[in-house]
N, C-alpha and C positions, 0 to 999 in steps of 0.2 A: 806186510806186517801180520797178517792173519796167522801165518804159518810159524812166527817167531815169538807169539805171546800165548802163554798158557793161562786159561782161565780158571781160578780157583773159586768154585761155586759153593756158597754155604747157605743151605735153605733145609729146614727141618721139616717142612712139609713134603713128604716123599712123592707123591703124585706131581706136585708142582717142580720138585727137584729133577724128576725124569723128563718132564716136559721141556724145561729149561735146557737140560743137558742135550736133548734131541736138536731143539733149535740150534744151540751153539755149535754143536758137532756138525750139523747140516751146513752151516755157514763156514766151516773150515778151521774152526778153532779146536785146539786141544783143551779138554775139559778134565778137571778133578772135581768130584763133588763131595761135599762134607754135610753131615746132619748137625754138627757143632762147631762153633768157633775155635774151641780148644784143640780139636783134631786138625782142624786146618792150620792153626798157628804152629802145631808140631812139625809140620812139614814145609812150612813156607820158609823158615830160616835156611834150611839145608838147600832149597831150590835158589834163594837168592845168593848164597855164598857159592853155588856152582855157576853163577852167572847167567841164570835163566830169567827171562822177561816174564813176569807174573802180573796179572790183573785180578783183583779180589771183587767179586760180585757177591754181595752179602745182605741177607735179611737183617733188619733192625731187631726185630722181636725174636731173639733165640733163647731157648732154655739155658740156664746156668750163667754163661758169660754172653751178654747181649752184643749186638754189632757195634754200638758206640764204645763199649769198653775194649772190644777187640780191637777196633781201628787204632786205638792208643798204642797196642802192643805191636800192630802192623808198622807204625811209624817208627817204633824203636827198632825193628828189624831192618826196614828200609824206607827212609824218608820219602822217596819219589815212587813208591809203589801205588798205583792208581787203585781207588777204592770206589766202587759203585754201590750204592746202597739201594735196597728195595724195601718197601714198607706198604702195609694195608692202612696204616693210620696217619692222617696228617697232623702229627704231632708237632707243633712249632718248636718246642723245646728240644726235641731230638733232632729234627732238621737243622736248626740252628747251631746246635752242638757239633753235628756231623760236618757242617762247613767249616766251623771254627778250628776243627781238628784236621782239616785238610780233605775232606771228601772230594772225589772228582766228579760225581754225578749222583742224582737221585731220581729213582723211579718209584711211582706211586701205583700200587696194585689196584685193579687189574691193569696190565699193559698188554700191548699187542707184540707178537714177535718182531714186526718191524720197529717198533718203538724201542725195544731191547736192543736190537743190532744197531739202530741208530744211535743210541745212547753209548753203546760200546764204541762205535767207530768215532764218535764224537770225541770221547775220552782218549783213546789211543792215539788220535791224531796231534794231541798237545805234545807227544813225545818228540815228534819232529820239529814242532815250533819251540820246544824249550831248548833245542839244540842250536837253533839258528839265531845267533846273537852278533853276528858279523856287523850289522848296521846300528848297533845300539850306543856305541861309544860317544856319539854326539849327544846322547840324553842324560848322560852323567851329570848331576847338578840340576837337571830339570825335574826329575822324579828321584825319589829315594831308591836305593839299590833294591829294597824289597817289593817296591811297587813295579819297577821294571821286570824284576824276576816274575812277579806275578803276572803281568801282561802276558807273558808266554805261556803261562799255565791256565790261562782261559781257554775253555772249549771253543770250537768254531761257533757253536750256536750262542755262547755267551758273547763273543766278539761281534756277532751280528746284532744282538740285542743292544750292545753297548754302542754299536754306531748308529742304530735307530734312535736309542734314547738321547745321543748327543745332537741328533737332529731336531728334537724337541717333540718326537711323536709320543702319544699316550700309549698306556699298555694295550688298550683296545685296538688302536690303529697298528701298533706293532704286531698284535696278535692277528689281525686281518691280513696284514702285509705279507708276513712269513709263515702263516698257516699253523700256529700253535696257540694254545689256550692262554687267556689273560693271566691265569694262575701260574702257567710255566713262565710267562714273561716275567712276573713278579719274582718267582724263584730265581731265575737267571739274574735279575737285578739285585736281589738280596745277597746272592752268593757273590757277585761282583764287588758289591759295597764292602762285604766282609773281606774278601781276598785282597783287594786293593787298598784297604784301610780308608775308604771314603766316607766323610761326614754327611754329604749331600750330593745333589745330582750336579752341582757346579764342579765338584772334584772329579766325577766321572767324565764330564765334558773335557776338562783341563788335560786328563790322561790320554783321552782319545785323540785330542788335537795334537798332542806330542808323540803319540806312537802310531797314528794312522798310516804313515808311510812304510812301516815295518813289513817284512814278508808275511808275518803272521796275518795281517789284514788283507794282504793282497791274494792270499789263498781263497779258492772257492768255497762259499759257505755250504755248510751241511744242515739242511733242514732236519728237525727232530721228529717230524711227523710226516 
């Protein structure tokens, strides 16, 4: 998968942009770097029309057009294009808006190369899961079509947290068990609630019980740290 996905990196901090490019290139990804969202968007449409697989890795706080606004344009170009956000600010409004608009993942600065590659691998692995729907017909009528589709768009880490939430573990216990911070557990849970249109934990448990037999949950989980 690494050789078939091009990363469109949007970061206006030039030293950080160079460092991220080195990490991604060293991991085998083709990387095109941009300092503004506008310049990235100009090339994205042509790439998608040419049939290229693209993942956007973008800072939230950019000059002129910010990442949140840029993601809305990305969605118009290609609804399934994965977008991973980076931010030095834990702004709840921006984070929530990013998830509502379909963000695939969120990294808070500073993060390590391992965390970056793990988030990227986590996100890209959903492509395979999203295409594996052979065993879902029996769920029609149990879940809404939107919820069923959204289950396949959860990242492996989100599916792991969903499984543990469904067993009744607290955020702290989940954090200790899979080696991520409680803050990250809460972020995954909030993203799942939004993506699956759940009003409470009971809805999450119901969805997990209905879908735990699917191939998406049978795949090995990928820790985010």
